[in-house]
N, C-alpha and C positions, 0 to 999 in steps of 0.2 A: 504494498500500499504506499502510495505517495505520501509525504508529509503534507497535512493541509486538507486530507480528507475529513468529511464531516459525519459526524455519529449522532444519532437520535438516540438518547438513553433515558431509563427511568432516572428521576430526580426527586427525591424527597416523596411528596404526595402527588407530583405531576411528571413532567417531562422536560428535557433540556437538549440543547444542541451544543456538542463540544467539537471544536476543531482540533484536529491531531496535532500534537506538539504544545498545544496551549493547556496550561494549568486550570484555567477558569472556563466555566461555560460560557457560550456566546449570547445565549437567550434562553428563557423558560417559557414554558406555556401549561395550562391547565390539563390539556388532552394531547394523546399521542398524535392524532389527527392534526391538530394546530402545530405542534411541534415538527412534524414530519413535513408539512406544507412549507414552513420556513426554513427547514434544514434541506429540503429539495431545492429551494431557490438559492440557498448559499451554495450548495455543490455546483448548481449551474452557473453561477457567477465565477465560481473559482476553477471551472473545469476540473472537477474533483469527484471523487466517489462519495456516494451518500450510503451509510451503512444504518439500517434502522434495527434498532435492539429489541428483544422482546422483554417483558416485565421482569424475566429471570436473569437478564443480562447477557443472554446469547443472542448472535445476530440472526435476526428472522428475514431480513431482505437486504438486498445489496443493488444499487444502481450506479452506472457510471456515466458521467457527463464530460465532455460531449460523446455521444454514443460511438464515434469513431475511435476512441480511446479504450473501449470495451474489449476486454481479451476474448470473449466469446463472440462468434460470428453471427449467432442467431439474435433475434429479437427477444426482448424479455423484459 
């Protein structure tokens, strides 16, 4: 993973986005959907990967922006 990838993670009672390599979260949200939306926007702006974690902390979803950087050849 490249430095600067965006992780949407459980944070306290809500969710947060954290950029890889940073010690603090970039933003927080009450719901996973809200955090996921802002995390995706951050990843698109950074041409980075967006990793969405499950409540237990494991990675549940992974999206690469721009798609041309995606190591997989299929859409997903």
